[in-house]
Every structure is written in C-alpha cells, then in structure tokens.
N, C-alpha and C positions, 0 to 999 in steps of 0.2 A: 823801387823797382819791385822789392819784396814785398813791401807792405801791399801795393797792389796786388801783386797774387795771390796774397795769402789772404787778402781783404775779400777778392774776389771768389775764394772759395767759402769762405764764411759765410757772406752774403746770399750766396747762392743754397748755402744748407738752410738758411733762417728764410730765404723764401719760401720753400718747398717744404718746411716744417709749417704747416698750418695747423697743426692742434698737438697734443701735451704728447700724444701716443703714437702720432708719425713715425718717427724717429723708429720706436723699439718695432713697430707693426711691420716697416718695408726692410728691418732687418733680418726679421723670419724668413721673409719673403727669397724663392728666387726668380729670376727673370721668367720662368713659366707661369708661376703662378700671376704675376702680372699681367702676363698677357694674358692670360685665361681671365681674369677680372675686367680687360677692358673689352675683349671679344663679347662676351656677355651682355655686356652692354651695347654694344655695337646691336647683338641680335634684337634685344629689347625695342632699340631704336627700329630697327627696320620692320618687328611687328607695329609699332606704331606707323610707319607709314602705310602699311596696307590699309589701315582704315582710316583715311582723311577724314576732317570736319566738313560740313556741306559749305561753312563761310570760307575755310581755306580754299575748297574747293571752287567757286565762285571769284573769287580774288585771284586763284590764278586762270580761272579765263579770262579775267578781265586783262592780265597780264600779258596773256598769249595773244588777244584782240590788239591790245598798244604795242607787242611787239612787230605784229603784222602791219600795222598801221604806219610804222615807222620806212618799211619797205614800199610803201604805196605810193608814194612821190612820185619816182620818175615815170611809174606806169599813167600815172593821170594825166602829168606832161604829155606823153606822149601821145595819149589817147584825145587829149584835148587840141593838139597838133594837128592830126589828123584829120580832126573833124573841121578845124578851122581853113585846114588847106581844100576839103572837100567841100566847103562854102563855098570857095571862089568859084565850082563849076553850078553852084546854086542859078538860077534865073533872076532870085531877089533875094539874097542873103541877109539881107538887112537884119530883119526879127531872129534869123540864127546866130547874127552878132551879139545881139541882146543875151541871148541864152549861155553864148559861150561866156559871156563877160561874166553871168550871176555863176556859170558852173568856176572859173575862175575863183572867186569869192569863195565857194564851198569846198573849193581846194586849199584854200589858205584858212580857212576856219577851223578845215579835218585836222591841219597839221597844226597849228595852236591848240587846240585842244588835245592831239594825241600828246604834244608834246610835256603840256600840263600835266596829264592823267600819269605819264611816264614818271615821271617827278617825285608825283604823290605815291607812288608804288615802290619805286627806287627807294625810298624814304622810311618806307612802312608807317605812312600814315594813311588817316583815313580818306577814301578816295570819291564819295556819292558825288560833292556836289561838282569834280570833274569830270565823270563818268555821267551825271545827267547832262553835260555841257557837252558832252560827248555824244550823245545822244540825241539830240537837239540839232545838233549839227550833223549829225548821219540823215536824219531826215530831212532837214532843208539839202543836204548832198543828193540827196535820193528824188527829191520833186526837179533838181536843177536837169538832172539825165534824163527825165522822163518829158522834161519842156524839150528839151534840145528832139523830141520830136516831134513835136508841134507843127512845124514848118513842111515837116514832110508828110503831115496827117491832111494840111490846109491845100498844097498842091503838090498833086500825084503825079506830075509830071517832070518831074527832078531826075528820074531816071538813076545813070550808074551812079552820081554823086549821093543821089536819096539813099540807093541801096546802102553802100560804103556810110553811109552815117548812120542808118538803122544797123548797123552791122558793128558798127563801132559803139554804139550806144550798150548793145545787149552785149559785146564783151565787156566793156566798164563795169554795166550791175552786177553782172556775174562773177567780176574780178572784185567787187563792193563787197555783193554778197558774201564771198566764202571767206573776206578778211575779216567781218563780224559776224560770222556764225558762233562762236566760242563765247558769245553775249545775245541770246535769241532776241531778248527785247529791242537791242541793239538794230538788229537785222530787221525784225517786225516792224520797228519805225522808219529806217530806209527803205525796205520792198513797198510798204506800204503806202509813202508818201510818192515815191517813185511811179506805181499804178496808178495812183489818185492823179497825179498831175501827166499822166500820158491819156486818161481815161473822162479825166472831169473833161478837156475843152468837147469831148463828142456831148455831153449832157446840156451844156449852159452855151455854145455857140455854136453859129450856123456854118459850117464847113462846107457848105456849098456839095461839089462833088469828093467829098475825104476819101481818106485811103479805107478798105474793108476794114472793118472789125477785128477780123482773123487774124490778119495780118503782126497786128498788134498785139493781142491781147494772146495768142497760142507763144510767143515766143516769152512774155513775158510770165505766163505761168509754169511756163517750163523753167526757169532759171529760180522761181520761186520754190516749186516743188526739187531741184537740187540742191537750193540751201536748205531746206529744212532734211534735208536727207541727209547733208553733213552733221548736223546738227550734236548727232549722236556721239558720231569718231571726233568734235573739236572737245568735246566735255569729255572723252575718254583721253584725247593727249592731254587734256589740262590736268586732268587729276594722273595721269603717267609723269606730267614736266612735275608734279607738287612733290611726287613719291620720290623720285630723282632728287630733288633739291632739298627734300628732307633725308633723303637718303646721304645725299654729300654732306651736308652739314654735320648730321651722328658720324661720318669716317674722318668729318677734319678733325669733329671733336674728339673722337677716341684716338687717333693719332695725334695730337694735342696731350692729352692724358700720358701716351706711351712715351712721348720723347718726355716730358717731366718724370715718370717713374723712371725710365733710361737714366735721365738725369740725375734724379736722388742717389740711384745704384752707383752712376759713377761718382759720387761726391762721398757718398758713405764710404765706397772704396779707399780712398783717402783722407778719410775725416774721423776722428775720434766721437762715437755717438753720445760718451760723457760729458767731456771738459769742454766740445766742438775745435779741439785745436788740432793741426794735421798730425798724422799719425805716421809711424815710420817711414811706409812705404812713400808718401808724398814729401814727408821730409828730406828721405835722400835725393829725389828726384828735382827738387828746389836747391836742393844744396849743390847737384851737379851743374844744373844750369846758374849756378852764382859763380861757380866753378870757371865755367865754359866763359865767361864771360870777363873773367878777370879783374874783381872789385876790390880788389887789394889784399892787404893785411887780414886774416880772421880769427875768430878764437872761438874755442867751441868748451860751453858748460853742459855738463851732467851733474844732473840736482837729482839724489834720490830722498824719501823722505823718511825720517828717523822713527826706528820701530812702529811702522804701520801697521803691523799685525796686530798689534797691542790696543790700537784704536779700534779696529774690528770687533776684538775678544773684547774690548771692556764697554765699548758704547753701541755696539752693533755695524751693521756695515755699512745702516745708513748715513750714518758718522763718517764711516771714511770714506764713503762716496762724495760727501758735504765737502770734505776733505782734500780730497782731489779737486770737486771743481772750484772751490777757493781758490789753489793751488795754477789751477790753468787757467783762470781769469787772471792771475797776479802775471802770469808768461804772457797772455793774451795783450796783456795792456803794456807791457814793457815791449814787445814785440809789433808795438804800435807804430814804432819809431822807423823811418827809415834805416834800412840796412840790418835787419834783425830777423830772425826767424825762430820758431816754437813749435814744438812738438812733444806730445806723449808717447815716448818709446815703445809704455806697458809697464802694467803694474803702477809701481810709484815711482818709475822713472821717468824723468821730462829731460829734454835737452832744449838750449836755446843756444843759436849760434849769432856769433855779432859780427860788423864786419869793423872794424877799426883796431886799434894799439892793445897790446895784454892788456897793459895797467888798467885802462878804459873796462876791459870786460874783468877784470877781478873788483874795479868798485860796483860794478853792476852786480856783479855776485854776493860781494857782500850785502847791497839794497835790498834784492831779491831774499838771501836769509832773514835777513831780520826781518823782512814783510811777513815770510812764511810763520818765525816765529810768533808776531800778533795773531796770528789766526786763531789761536786755543780760545780766546775770550768771543767772537766773532763767531767761532764755528759749534758754539756749544757744548765746549768740551772740559768744562770747568776747569780744574786742575792740573789737569794731563796738558803739557807742555808739546806742542809741534813745532817739530825742527827740520832741517834740512842740513846734508852735508853736499857739497858745492864741489865737482871737482873740474880746474880750467885746463886746458891744454891747445895749444896755438896751433892754427891749421892753416901750412903753409900752402900757395894757391896749388902746386905741382905735386902735391902730398895727396894719399889718398884719404877718404872721410874715414873707411874705417881703421887708419891708424890713428886717426885725431881721437875718435870714439874711445881706442882703447888706452890711449896717454891719457885721457880726462877720467875712464874711470878707474886705471890707478889711482891716478889724483883722488879720485873721489871715496875711495875703500882707505887712503891713507888719511882722509877724513875722518871717518868714522873710527879708524883704530886708535886715533888721536884723541877722541872722545865724541867725536859727532856735533852738529850743530857749528859749522863750520866752515872753511873755504881753502884749498889747496891747490895750489900753482903745481901741474905737471913738471918733474923733471925734464 
C-alpha cells in the first residue's frame, strides 16, 4: 500500500517534468503567476479565433448544412405523407404516385449522403467527395419537388387537393432551401433543378389547358429570393460556430494546462525537488495513514550524512548535491519494497520507515550504511569518505511519530559521538 502511494506521487512528478528546468521554474512561481501565464495563452487563442481562415469557414458551413439535414427527415416524411393524402382526392393520381415514389428515393439518397458527410466531418477527414454526392443528391431532390407540380399543371381542375399539393411543395422547397443555404452551390443546384423540373414541361410538352405560368413562377422566385437572402446570415452563423468551437477548444486546453500546473504545485508541495523523495510534510501524512491502518510493528531509521559540510567546502556544492541525489536514490530503491517509506527531512537528514521487526530494521540500516560508504568512488569525491550515522527507534502503533523521531535522533547522535559511520539502536 505504501509502495503504491509513494510510487503514484513520484510518477506524477516525473510525468509533469517534461524538461530539465521545469521543477526549478515552477518552484519559483506562485499560483497567480501560473494563472496569468495560461490566461495570456487563452487571450492569444481568442484573438486567433476572430480571424478564421476561409477554408475553415467553408468546412464549418458544410458542417452546419449537414447538421440541418439530420433533422430534416421528419419534415420530409410529413410533407410526403401529406402529398400522398392530398393525391387521394385527385381525379387521376397515378402520375403523382410515380413522382411521389421518386420523391421517396430522393429522401433516402439525401439521408444517406448526409450521414456519410457527417461521418467525414466528425472524423476531420477530407469531405469533398461526400459533399459532391450531397450536391447531386440535392439536385435530384429539387427535381422531384418540381415534378410533383406536373400533374397539377396538366389538370387545372384539381381543386382544393391541387392547391394543397402546391402549398406543400412550396413549403418543402422553402424548407430544403433554408437547410442548404450555408453552402450556396448546393442551394443553387437544388433550386435550379426544381425550377427546371417545374417549367421545362411547359416548353417540351403540350399541356392542353395548362395552369397560368405566373401561378407557378412567382412562388418559386419568391422562394429563390428568400433563400439567397439568408446566405449571408448562414455564413455569419458558420463563422460564429467556428469561433465558438475554437474558443471552446482553447479554453479546454487552457483548463487542462491549469490542472497540470495545479497538480504540479500540489506535487512539489509534498516532494523534495532535488532527490525526488517525499518531504517531511508528506512523510508525516503518510506515516499517520499507516498508523491509522494498523500495519503492525514498525521502526524508524534516521540517517544523517557525516561531515557533509566538508563535502561542499572541499568539492563544491555540485558534489554535495550529487551526494544527496545518490543517497536519495539508495533510499528510493530500499523504499520500493512494500512496507517502507523514505523521505528527506531537510539538509543532509533522511528518514526511512519500515514495517516489521526491529532486528530487520537494524539489518536494513547496516545495508544502507555500507551502500552510502561506497558512494565515494561513484560520486567523484576521490579519497573523501562519505558515510552516514543512523539511529534506529521502534515505533509503536499507539505512539506519536514525533516521539519516535526524537528517539531515533538521540540514537543517531550517539552514533556520531561514538565515531560516526555506524548504526545505533535507541535505548
């Protein structure tokens, strides 16, 4: 359990340390500096949002059209059903049935093309082929809407049913036109094919006593004018959506960096930046948790490096830092076993908490003393001997940690008085 807790702290620190100077830089920052840094980044991101690129605006317009298409199926189904009901009251509805069948095919094609286009957009993949298919599908859909008026033009005596079909077609064409206005080329294809399908029969077929062209042409031109009038509004809507999307992404990224900065600050508050070991604050909190869980008998090792000031004076502070880091590595390797917790108390003092018998703790202290002694050659100190005086004190589950620390401290000073480089058990 101790192993998992300490490992998590060290792993978090290493994850956040992306560069060699990150810890030094962050320790000089207070919370206000961190927030200011990220808020400035968010501000720069907002400025970038105000000037979206043309290609991005176009992609957002296509995305807007695809999102409108998602909700068009119920309206198309309702309009188709209403036309079918109205056709029941026509004198000869057979031709209209054929065009309603084409209209049903157009609805299915539009829905399939819209789904394919949305998949490409959601995956941030090129969508030109799917958009082209969508345009052709919309052109076919426009033609089917126009053909629905052909039976009404052939037989002007359709009465209320014919008027209802004309009204339904006009409403359907208007709705689809507004749906595709974010992409003007798709709108032009849809309306163009609708107008051609409506007016072409008058040029190539003998309609006998046809409906007056004004009755068909004027409503269509009104729909075209309305659709083109909304193009600019839809473009502005696409730009606004894009700006909101980019701003949301920037804010999300800023929040993530703030969370990382806060996590780093929290980690540094419980971690010694030089050795990577937990500091005294974290050590006492973890020891209290162990005591609450009743892990059993425990021992506390207090380690103090002998003549550490002479290392700094004789070989420089870099050598002293290397020595502290090396001792920290030794303690971290010992604490990797379950039931042990290491920390740097401050300066050249370290502590190691062990769960188990006191005799086992003494043997562990002797191993640590020998390993510290061997650091002289590996740490570039030449003939200068690195050594440690270690005090060992039992820690009962009902005793305060501060009492165990005092006992281990007395034992450690007894080791120094008796010549240093040795292990002493508290009386």
